[in-house]
GUROPA-98187 format. One record per residue (C-alpha): residue in three letters; x, y, z. Coordinates in steps of 0.1 Angstrom, whole numbers, plus 5000, padded with zeros to 4 digits. Last residue first. Layout:
REM residues N
["ALA"; [X; Y; Z]];
...
***
This chain:
REM residues 300
["THR"; [5529; 5369; 8036]];
["LEU"; [5530; 5370; 7997]];
["GLN"; [5533; 5330; 7991]];
["ALA"; [5509; 5317; 8019]];
["THR"; [5486; 5343; 7999]];
["ARG"; [5491; 5328; 7962]];
["VAL"; [5490; 5293; 7983]];
["LEU"; [5454; 5303; 7999]];
["THR"; [5439; 5321; 7967]];
["LEU"; [5449; 5287; 7948]];
["ILE"; [5429; 5264; 7976]];
["ALA"; [5399; 5292; 7974]];
["VAL"; [5395; 5290; 7937]];
["VAL"; [5398; 5251; 7939]];
["VAL"; [5373; 5247; 7961]];
["LEU"; [5354; 5276; 7945]];
["VAL"; [5360; 5251; 7913]];
["LEU"; [5347; 5219; 7933]];
["ALA"; [5312; 5240; 7944]];
["CYS"; [5303; 5248; 7907]];
["ALA"; [5309; 5209; 7896]];
["GLY"; [5290; 5197; 7926]];
["TYR"; [5268; 5224; 7912]];
["GLN"; [5256; 5208; 7882]];
["ILE"; [5260; 5173; 7894]];
["LEU"; [5240; 5173; 7927]];
["ALA"; [5213; 5193; 7902]];
["ARG"; [5215; 5162; 7876]];
["ARG"; [5212; 5133; 7899]];
["ASP"; [5186; 5117; 7880]];
["ARG"; [5185; 5133; 7849]];
["PRO"; [5218; 5122; 7841]];
["ALA"; [5247; 5159; 7838]];
["HIS"; [5251; 5160; 7802]];
["ILE"; [5250; 5205; 7801]];
["MET"; [5256; 5211; 7831]];
["ALA"; [5283; 5192; 7840]];
["TYR"; [5300; 5201; 7804]];
["GLY"; [5296; 5237; 7813]];
["VAL"; [5316; 5236; 7849]];
["GLY"; [5344; 5215; 7831]];
["LEU"; [5342; 5238; 7798]];
["GLY"; [5338; 5273; 7813]];
["ALA"; [5363; 5260; 7846]];
["VAL"; [5390; 5253; 7816]];
["LEU"; [5381; 5290; 7800]];
["GLY"; [5380; 5307; 7830]];
["GLY"; [5414; 5307; 7842]];
["ILE"; [5426; 5305; 7806]];
["HIS"; [5413; 5344; 7800]];
["ALA"; [5416; 5352; 7839]];
["GLN"; [5456; 5341; 7827]];
["TRP"; [5456; 5359; 7795]];
["ALA"; [5459; 5393; 7818]];
["ILE"; [5462; 5416; 7786]];
["GLY"; [5488; 5445; 7788]];
["PRO"; [5503; 5438; 7754]];
["VAL"; [5482; 5424; 7724]];
["GLN"; [5494; 5389; 7711]];
["PHE"; [5484; 5359; 7737]];
["THR"; [5447; 5367; 7741]];
["ILE"; [5442; 5382; 7704]];
["ILE"; [5455; 5347; 7693]];
["LEU"; [5429; 5334; 7727]];
["ASN"; [5400; 5356; 7711]];
["VAL"; [5404; 5345; 7669]];
["VAL"; [5406; 5306; 7681]];
["LEU"; [5374; 5311; 7701]];
["LEU"; [5360; 5324; 7670]];
["ALA"; [5373; 5299; 7648]];
["ILE"; [5358; 5272; 7675]];
["VAL"; [5323; 5292; 7677]];
["PRO"; [5317; 5298; 7639]];
["ARG"; [5331; 5257; 7628]];
["MET"; [5311; 5241; 7651]];
["ASP"; [5285; 5234; 7633]];
["TYR"; [5251; 5222; 7654]];
["LYS"; [5252; 5187; 7669]];
["LEU"; [5231; 5199; 7705]];
["ARG"; [5259; 5186; 7726]];
["ARG"; [5284; 5198; 7700]];
["VAL"; [5271; 5233; 7706]];
["LEU"; [5264; 5232; 7738]];
["VAL"; [5303; 5222; 7748]];
["VAL"; [5311; 5253; 7729]];
["THR"; [5292; 5272; 7745]];
["ALA"; [5303; 5267; 7779]];
["GLY"; [5339; 5272; 7771]];
["PHE"; [5328; 5303; 7754]];
["LEU"; [5304; 5311; 7785]];
["GLY"; [5339; 5308; 7809]];
["TYR"; [5354; 5327; 7787]];
["ILE"; [5328; 5355; 7798]];
["ALA"; [5335; 5346; 7831]];
["GLY"; [5377; 5358; 7829]];
["SER"; [5369; 5387; 7801]];
["ALA"; [5349; 5403; 7826]];
["GLY"; [5374; 5433; 7834]];
["LEU"; [5403; 5432; 7861]];
["SER"; [5440; 5436; 7865]];
["PRO"; [5466; 5451; 7890]];
["GLU"; [5502; 5441; 7885]];
["ASN"; [5517; 5447; 7920]];
["PRO"; [5515; 5410; 7929]];
["ALA"; [5529; 5396; 7892]];
["VAL"; [5502; 5375; 7880]];
["MET"; [5504; 5340; 7882]];
["LEU"; [5485; 5329; 7915]];
["TYR"; [5464; 5365; 7916]];
["SER"; [5454; 5358; 7879]];
["LEU"; [5449; 5325; 7884]];
["ALA"; [5421; 5334; 7912]];
["SER"; [5407; 5361; 7889]];
["GLY"; [5399; 5336; 7863]];
["ALA"; [5385; 5309; 7887]];
["LEU"; [5360; 5338; 7900]];
["GLY"; [5349; 5345; 7865]];
["SER"; [5345; 5311; 7860]];
["VAL"; [5322; 5311; 7889]];
["LEU"; [5305; 5337; 7887]];
["TYR"; [5292; 5332; 7852]];
["LEU"; [5282; 5294; 7853]];
["SER"; [5264; 5300; 7890]];
["LEU"; [5250; 5331; 7872]];
["TYR"; [5237; 5304; 7837]];
["ARG"; [5224; 5278; 7862]];
["ALA"; [5205; 5299; 7877]];
["ARG"; [5191; 5316; 7850]];
["GLY"; [5181; 5287; 7828]];
["LEU"; [5210; 5267; 7810]];
["ALA"; [5195; 5267; 7772]];
["ALA"; [5184; 5301; 7774]];
["GLU"; [5214; 5319; 7796]];
["LEU"; [5233; 5303; 7767]];
["PRO"; [5211; 5321; 7742]];
["GLY"; [5218; 5352; 7755]];
["GLY"; [5256; 5348; 7768]];
["ILE"; [5273; 5344; 7737]];
["TRP"; [5262; 5379; 7720]];
["TRP"; [5250; 5398; 7748]];
["LEU"; [5285; 5388; 7766]];
["SER"; [5306; 5395; 7738]];
["LEU"; [5289; 5431; 7733]];
["MET"; [5297; 5437; 7771]];
["ASN"; [5334; 5428; 7768]];
["PHE"; [5340; 5445; 7733]];
["ALA"; [5325; 5476; 7747]];
["ILE"; [5340; 5472; 7785]];
["HIS"; [5377; 5478; 7772]];
["LEU"; [5373; 5499; 7744]];
["PHE"; [5357; 5521; 7765]];
["GLY"; [5385; 5514; 7789]];
["GLY"; [5407; 5498; 7819]];
["HIS"; [5371; 5483; 7832]];
["LEU"; [5352; 5472; 7862]];
["PHE"; [5325; 5442; 7875]];
["MET"; [5348; 5414; 7870]];
["ALA"; [5373; 5433; 7900]];
["THR"; [5345; 5432; 7926]];
["LEU"; [5348; 5389; 7926]];
["LEU"; [5387; 5384; 7937]];
["ARG"; [5387; 5418; 7948]];
["TYR"; [5362; 5405; 7978]];
["TYR"; [5394; 5389; 7986]];
["GLN"; [5408; 5420; 8004]];
["GLY"; [5429; 5402; 8036]];
["ASP"; [5463; 5417; 8030]];
["ALA"; [5467; 5389; 8000]];
["VAL"; [5439; 5400; 7983]];
["GLY"; [5454; 5436; 7983]];
["GLN"; [5463; 5468; 7995]];
["VAL"; [5492; 5481; 8015]];
["GLY"; [5488; 5521; 8015]];
["LEU"; [5449; 5537; 8005]];
["GLN"; [5467; 5575; 7995]];
["PRO"; [5491; 5561; 7968]];
["VAL"; [5488; 5524; 7971]];
["LEU"; [5515; 5499; 7983]];
["ALA"; [5513; 5465; 7966]];
["ASN"; [5496; 5430; 7974]];
["GLY"; [5481; 5407; 7952]];
["ILE"; [5463; 5432; 7932]];
["LEU"; [5425; 5424; 7916]];
["GLU"; [5406; 5458; 7915]];
["PHE"; [5382; 5472; 7934]];
["ARG"; [5398; 5501; 7959]];
["ASN"; [5426; 5510; 7930]];
["THR"; [5392; 5513; 7908]];
["PHE"; [5372; 5539; 7932]];
["ALA"; [5405; 5557; 7943]];
["GLY"; [5413; 5559; 7899]];
["GLY"; [5380; 5583; 7887]];
["VAL"; [5347; 5588; 7904]];
["VAL"; [5328; 5599; 7878]];
["GLN"; [5345; 5572; 7855]];
["GLN"; [5349; 5551; 7877]];
["VAL"; [5309; 5549; 7887]];
["VAL"; [5301; 5546; 7852]];
["PHE"; [5320; 5519; 7852]];
["PHE"; [5303; 5498; 7877]];
["VAL"; [5274; 5509; 7863]];
["LEU"; [5280; 5496; 7829]];
["ASN"; [5290; 5468; 7846]];
["LEU"; [5255; 5460; 7862]];
["GLY"; [5237; 5468; 7834]];
["ILE"; [5255; 5437; 7818]];
["LEU"; [5252; 5417; 7841]];
["VAL"; [5214; 5424; 7848]];
["LYS"; [5210; 5422; 7809]];
["THR"; [5222; 5383; 7807]];
["VAL"; [5205; 5374; 7839]];
["LEU"; [5173; 5389; 7818]];
["ARG"; [5177; 5365; 7784]];
["PRO"; [5155; 5344; 7787]];
["ASP"; [5127; 5365; 7793]];
["ALA"; [5092; 5353; 7798]];
["THR"; [5112; 5323; 7817]];
["HIS"; [5122; 5283; 7813]];
["ARG"; [5130; 5265; 7844]];
["GLY"; [5164; 5252; 7845]];
["GLY"; [5172; 5217; 7839]];
["ALA"; [5203; 5217; 7815]];
["LEU"; [5177; 5219; 7781]];
["THR"; [5157; 5240; 7798]];
["ARG"; [5126; 5226; 7814]];
["PRO"; [5088; 5227; 7811]];
["ALA"; [5072; 5219; 7847]];
["ALA"; [5040; 5194; 7847]];
["ALA"; [5042; 5177; 7815]];
["PRO"; [5009; 5181; 7792]];
["PRO"; [4995; 5145; 7779]];
["ALA"; [5014; 5131; 7751]];
["PRO"; [5012; 5140; 7717]];
["HIS"; [5016; 5115; 7687]];
["ALA"; [5056; 5104; 7678]];
["ALA"; [5063; 5117; 7644]];
["GLY"; [5055; 5093; 7610]];
["PRO"; [5034; 5125; 7595]];
["ALA"; [5041; 5156; 7611]];
["PRO"; [5022; 5162; 7642]];
["THR"; [4987; 5174; 7647]];
["HIS"; [4986; 5207; 7659]];
["ALA"; [5001; 5216; 7695]];
["THR"; [4984; 5227; 7724]];
["GLY"; [4993; 5202; 7749]];
["ARG"; [5012; 5223; 7770]];
["VAL"; [5040; 5207; 7768]];
["CYS"; [5035; 5201; 7733]];
["GLU"; [5034; 5239; 7728]];
["PRO"; [5067; 5247; 7743]];
["CYS"; [5086; 5221; 7721]];
["HIS"; [5102; 5187; 7735]];
["PHE"; [5132; 5178; 7734]];
["GLY"; [5147; 5142; 7735]];
["VAL"; [5135; 5113; 7755]];
["SER"; [5129; 5120; 7789]];
["ALA"; [5122; 5156; 7779]];
["ASP"; [5138; 5188; 7784]];
["VAL"; [5122; 5216; 7766]];
["MET"; [5137; 5233; 7744]];
["CYS"; [5124; 5269; 7726]];
["GLU"; [5156; 5287; 7735]];
["PRO"; [5180; 5260; 7724]];
["CYS"; [5161; 5262; 7689]];
["ILE"; [5132; 5240; 7679]];
["PRO"; [5123; 5220; 7648]];
["ARG"; [5090; 5207; 7644]];
["ASP"; [5087; 5170; 7650]];
["CYS"; [5055; 5172; 7666]];
["ARG"; [5065; 5148; 7700]];
["THR"; [5099; 5144; 7691]];
["CYS"; [5105; 5179; 7692]];
["ARG"; [5132; 5187; 7667]];
["VAL"; [5172; 5196; 7669]];
["GLY"; [5194; 5207; 7642]];
["THR"; [5189; 5241; 7644]];
["GLU"; [5187; 5270; 7628]];
["ARG"; [5179; 5305; 7643]];
["ASP"; [5164; 5331; 7620]];
["PRO"; [5124; 5320; 7617]];
["HIS"; [5122; 5315; 7652]];
["ARG"; [5094; 5299; 7663]];
["TYR"; [5096; 5269; 7635]];
["CYS"; [5134; 5267; 7644]];
["ALA"; [5148; 5273; 7610]];
["PRO"; [5160; 5239; 7588]];
["LEU"; [5198; 5232; 7589]];
["SER"; [5214; 5235; 7553]];
["ARG"; [5239; 5205; 7543]];
["ALA"; [5208; 5189; 7519]];
["ASP"; [5204; 5227; 7506]];
["ARG"; [5241; 5231; 7500]];
["ALA"; [5240; 5199; 7483]];
["GLY"; [5213; 5203; 7458]];
["ALA"; [5230; 5240; 7454]];
["ALA"; [5265; 5221; 7439]];
["ALA"; [5240; 5197; 7419]];
["GLN"; [5227; 5225; 7401]];
["ASP"; [5257; 5240; 7395]];
["MET"; [5273; 5207; 7380]];
***
């Protein structure tokens, strides 16, 4: 019985990426049949290729696998982005920017936070009437890089590193950054629409929830076990609605935008990929603009 159970577990286990042994994967190179993770996948007309096959330097293919084809001209990620030497560069820059803004918040104090956090329309001491409704639309963006305390920024930056790094490797830098920004703006717009005008909100959570949404789409596309990412998302949503003081509107807005844009990024057909991917981003921005104008009209 024990041997049978062990055999069943082994049968269900996934092989490890041949370049990253610590990463399980259900995807194999269609040329050499070696297992490859999202960071190593090079988009091909059929399936995905490993970097060595793209460069034409792979070893003899496994029995039954296709013979190596001529090297491709430009290696691409699963979503069509370019492979880069550092697949986590944008994630590192985003974390750096958040940390820099947080340090400035601690050094300058509340005056800096009050000037750049998301608020609809309120009388702020020493600043007068402030808010998005007063024409300060930049707050929809700047609030994404501010945090309310050490625990707040620590949790968000750890989440950004764990989720953002693999997603950036799969999407490519430009698409990943576009996803992050439009998700964050969607979260800000929904907060602006639904939160009381004198109640401030801030944080990168809307953008990070957008990455959560896109990760769900990516995991399903690669046929990985979805239970871990779904469980993590459910736990975060429970915290969102149970812990007082959390702007759930930003989380939900970012998550919905991330699911939509992530689906467009990952499932867009090759011949119209860029048009559909960036068109989805533009559509979210149009919705953000509409929500912002509607709320502004309500408050003025």
